[in-house]
C-alpha positions, 0 to 999 in steps of 0.5 A: 475191264473186269473187277479183278483188273480194276482192283489191280489198277486202283491204288488203295485210296482209289479202291476205297473211293470206288467202294464208297461210290459203288455202295452209295450209288446202290443205296440211292438207286435202291431207294434206301436213302435219297441223294439229299439225305446222303448230302445232309449226312455228309455235311453233318459229318464234315461239320462234326470233324471240323468242330472236333479238330478246331480245339486242337488247332487253337491249342497249337496256335496258342502254344506257338504264341507262347513259345515265340 
């Protein structure tokens, strides 16, 4: 399959995932960072996002309790 065929076959979401996969694979293989470093940064980002979203969830739950 050519790159153009792959682009045509992939949805927008799949294309984004393929781009991230290709970039991370190249960076790891070229020694820019290790798999462990990638995983640590991935976990860091997810934890930050969960903390950021947690107050919004709590305020929504509080609002629901008052409206009942």
